[in-house]
Each structure stands twice: as C-alpha cells, then as structure tokens.
C-alpha positions in Angstrom: 99.2 308.7 -113.4 99.5 305.2 -112.1 97.5 303.1 -114.8 98.4 299.4 -113.3 95.2 299.2 -111.7 92.1 299.1 -112.8 89.1 300.9 -111.1 85.7 300.6 -111.9 82.5 302.1 -110.2 81.3 299.1 -108.2 85.1 298.5 -106.9 85.1 302.3 -106.3 81.9 301.8 -104.1 82.8 298.8 -102.5 86.2 300.0 -101.3 84.5 303.2 -99.9 82.0 301.4 -98.0 84.9 299.2 -96.4 86.8 302.2 -95.8 83.8 303.6 -93.3 80.9 305.2 -95.7 77.9 304.2 -95.4 74.2 305.5 -96.7 73.1 308.4 -95.7 76.5 309.7 -94.7 77.2 313.4 -95.9 80.1 314.0 -97.2 82.7 316.8 -98.3 84.8 315.3 -101.1 88.2 316.3 -102.7 89.6 313.8 -105.2 92.8 313.7 -107.6 91.5 311.4 -110.3 95.2 310.9 -111.6 95.8 309.1 -108.7 93.3 306.6 -108.3 94.2 304.3 -111.1 92.9 303.0 -114.5 89.1 304.6 -113.9 86.6 303.3 -116.4 84.4 306.1 -117.2 86.9 308.5 -115.4 85.4 311.4 -113.0 82.0 310.6 -113.9 83.1 306.7 -112.4 84.3 308.6 -109.0 81.1 310.7 -109.0 78.8 307.6 -109.7 80.5 305.3 -107.2 80.7 308.7 -104.4 76.9 308.9 -104.9 76.4 304.9 -104.5 78.5 304.5 -101.2 75.9 307.4 -99.4 72.8 306.5 -101.4 69.6 308.3 -102.0 69.6 309.3 -98.9 73.4 310.6 -98.6 74.7 313.9 -100.0 78.0 315.0 -101.7 79.8 317.8 -101.8 82.6 319.0 -103.4 84.5 322.4 -103.7 83.8 324.6 -107.0 86.0 327.9 -106.7 86.6 330.4 -109.2 89.5 332.2 -108.2 89.9 334.1 -111.2 86.8 336.1 -109.5 89.0 338.4 -107.0 91.2 341.3 -107.4 93.3 341.1 -110.1 95.7 343.2 -108.2 96.1 340.7 -105.8 97.4 338.3 -107.9 100.9 336.9 -107.8 101.0 333.3 -109.4 101.3 334.9 -111.9 101.0 338.6 -111.0 99.7 340.5 -114.1 101.2 343.8 -115.6 100.0 346.7 -113.7 98.3 348.4 -116.7 96.1 345.0 -116.9 94.5 345.4 -114.0 91.4 348.1 -114.7 90.5 346.2 -118.4 90.4 342.6 -116.0 88.2 344.1 -113.1 85.9 345.7 -116.3 85.6 342.8 -118.6 85.7 340.3 -115.7 81.7 338.6 -116.1 80.1 338.6 -112.7 79.6 335.3 -111.2 77.3 333.0 -112.0 76.4 329.5 -110.5 75.3 327.7 -113.5 78.1 329.7 -116.1 81.1 330.2 -113.8 83.9 327.5 -114.4 86.1 326.1 -111.5 89.6 327.4 -111.7 92.2 324.6 -110.8 89.6 322.3 -109.4 89.9 319.3 -111.6 87.8 317.4 -114.0 85.7 315.4 -111.4 84.7 319.1 -109.3 84.2 320.8 -112.8 81.9 318.1 -114.0 80.1 317.5 -110.3 78.9 320.9 -110.6 77.3 319.9 -114.3 75.7 316.7 -112.9 71.7 317.2 -112.8 70.5 317.7 -109.4 73.4 319.6 -108.6 73.1 323.4 -106.2 76.0 325.5 -105.9 76.5 328.1 -103.5 76.4 332.1 -104.5 79.8 332.8 -103.2 81.6 334.1 -106.0 85.5 333.0 -105.3 85.0 329.9 -103.0 81.5 328.0 -104.1 80.9 324.4 -102.9 78.6 322.2 -105.0 76.2 319.5 -103.1 74.1 316.8 -104.6 71.7 314.4 -102.7 68.9 315.6 -99.9 71.0 317.6 -97.4 72.1 319.8 -100.8 70.0 323.0 -99.7 71.1 323.0 -96.1 74.5 323.1 -96.8 75.0 325.2 -100.0 71.4 327.1 -100.2 73.1 329.9 -98.0 77.1 330.8 -98.2 77.6 334.4 -96.9 80.1 336.4 -98.5 82.1 337.7 -95.5 84.1 335.1 -94.1 83.6 332.1 -97.0 85.2 329.5 -94.8 83.6 330.4 -91.6 81.2 328.8 -89.4 78.2 330.0 -91.8 79.8 328.5 -94.3 79.2 325.0 -96.1 82.0 323.6 -93.8 80.8 324.8 -90.6 76.9 323.3 -92.1 79.3 319.9 -92.6 79.6 320.2 -89.0 76.1 320.8 -88.2 75.1 317.8 -90.2 77.7 315.4 -88.6 79.1 315.2 -92.1 82.7 313.7 -93.0 85.5 315.0 -95.3 86.8 312.3 -97.6 90.2 312.4 -99.5 90.5 310.5 -102.7 94.1 310.1 -103.6 94.0 314.4 -102.9 97.0 315.9 -101.3 96.8 316.9 -97.8 97.1 320.5 -98.1 93.6 320.2 -100.3 91.6 319.5 -97.3 89.3 322.2 -97.4 87.7 321.7 -93.8 90.7 322.6 -92.2 90.3 326.0 -93.1 87.3 326.7 -90.5 89.7 326.5 -88.0 91.2 329.5 -88.4 88.2 330.9 -86.7 89.1 328.8 -83.6 92.2 330.5 -83.0 94.1 333.5 -82.3 96.2 335.7 -84.5 93.5 335.9 -87.6 94.6 338.2 -90.2 92.2 340.2 -91.5 91.5 341.3 -94.7 88.9 343.2 -97.4 88.7 341.5 -100.9 85.7 341.8 -103.8 84.5 340.3 -106.4 82.2 340.4 -109.1 78.8 340.0 -108.9 75.6 340.8 -110.5 73.2 343.4 -108.1 70.1 344.1 -110.3 70.5 344.4 -113.9 74.1 345.4 -113.4 77.7 343.9 -112.5 79.8 345.2 -110.0 82.6 344.5 -107.7 81.5 343.5 -104.1 83.5 343.9 -101.1 83.9 341.6 -98.0 85.4 340.7 -94.9 87.5 337.9 -94.7 90.8 336.1 -93.1 94.0 335.3 -94.5 93.8 331.4 -95.0 97.0 329.1 -95.3 97.4 325.3 -95.7 101.0 325.1 -94.9 99.9 323.5 -92.0 97.8 320.8 -93.4 100.2 318.2 -93.6 101.1 318.2 -90.3 97.4 318.6 -88.8 96.6 315.5 -91.1 99.6 313.4 -89.6 98.0 314.4 -85.9 94.4 313.0 -87.1 95.9 310.2 -88.3 98.1 309.3 -85.3 95.5 310.0 -82.7 93.2 307.5 -84.6 90.8 310.3 -85.0 91.0 310.4 -89.3 91.1 307.1 -91.0 93.5 305.4 -94.2 92.6 303.1 -96.3 93.1 301.3 -99.8 91.5 302.9 -102.5 92.1 301.8 -105.8 95.6 302.9 -106.7 95.8 305.2 -103.7 94.4 305.5 -100.2 91.2 307.4 -99.3 91.0 309.4 -96.0 88.0 310.2 -93.7 88.0 313.0 -91.2 84.8 313.2 -89.4 84.1 316.9 -89.8 83.2 317.9 -86.2 85.6 316.0 -84.4 88.4 317.3 -86.7 87.6 320.8 -85.9 87.8 320.5 -82.4 91.1 318.0 -82.4 92.9 320.7 -85.0 91.7 323.7 -83.0 93.3 322.1 -79.5 96.2 321.0 -81.5 96.9 324.4 -83.3 96.3 326.5 -80.2 98.6 324.1 -78.0 101.8 324.0 -80.9 101.1 327.6 -81.6 100.4 326.8 -85.5 99.5 329.8 -87.3 
C-alpha cells in the first residue's frame, strides 16, 4: 500500500474529470484500492468520487463476481478433495443478488453492491452491479449462456457508448476485453453450471459458455495505449486508464486476428 499520497473525494473526482470522464458517462470500473494512496474514507470515497465524476445523469458499473458458485469439480486454485465435491454441491446456497457475496473482487466492489440504489445482474457466477440512470439497461438482464457475450452487460456497455476505467487495477482485470472472445475464431466451448433458485427449489442449472483467457490483456492494453485508443492519466499514487468500450473491442478484435492471439 502506498500511503505517501493523500487522496480525498474531491481530489479524486477532480483527477477523474481531468483524465477525461464527464457528466453522463457510463462506466465499467475496475479498481485497486491499495494502489491509490492514503484514501480518506477508503472504498466509500472511491465510489462517491466516481458518482461525482459522472453526475446524476451518469452510470457506474462494477464486476461483482461470485466464482465459488461454480462446479467444485472444476476448481483448481486450489482443487478440493474428490470426496468434498458432492457435499459442496449439495450445500452451496443458490445465487441471491442481495445475499451472495463477491469473491476476490476487492472491498470496493463488495461495498458497491450494497450501495442504496445498486442493481445487480442475475448471472450466478459473473454478475455486474450498476448504479445510475442506465443501471437497468446494463444489468436488468444477463443471460446464463455466454456470460461475457454480446448480450451481457459488457455488450450493453458498448451499445450505450460507455467506457471501461481502471483505477490502478492490473491490466488482466479489465473484463471488457473478454467480449472479444466472441469475435475471434477458435473459441473453445465449455459446459458450466451454477446453483440457482428455481421456484421453491435450489438446483444446479447448466449453461453454455466459452473458455475466457486474460494472459494477453497486458499486451492488448499496451497496444491500445500506443494507438491512442486508451488514455492514461495520474490518479492519486497511481494512474487511471480509460478505454472507450466499442472502439476498444473493435481495435482489440482486429489486433487479435492480425497477431493470432488466442
């Protein structure tokens, strides 16, 4: 943690506006709180500053994944003993947008989903939560199949002319880039399942998806910065990166096809 730079709600909002955010923007935000500096008010201040930057006519969205709502037989980090698999499947609570916690998403995303007025998408493993005038349009629906596909909140972000924003977050966390998996050849299909409440019963619901990778995200980010598609600006003790969603997807798709990045 870098505590040598003092960061406040007003200073953070001012820097976000200077970086290019404006009133009415629709944002997908990834943040690394411990890289921002000494933030007065911590995660609450980061959320307040983002909402200040886009104003009452804007919208902020964050990933609020719950990765434990997946088949324990597929877990690798770490794997579980084979004799644990069925008890885990049997006892895992079904997805509930209000109750299901995030997993490894950070304190900012976890606080964000509790914010008054927050709307969380219905996908049991890879939900997004949004606040603002376009929240319903972004996350009101989220198909089980192809959770990062064109009909997901990521596709809707592009349709709304939104932006992805990284507040000191590592390049491999930029979930917007997963959308390009549906525009390149060689997608690897996969069957997945997650616990859902169907009527009065909890059951594991199967869905279709593809294998998503992020080991190429850093190279894609470098490409976007070199081309001037993404911009980078100072933010507290770190930097803010802004990616215009639709243009980013078009450019990265072409880059992946040209460089045969899979």
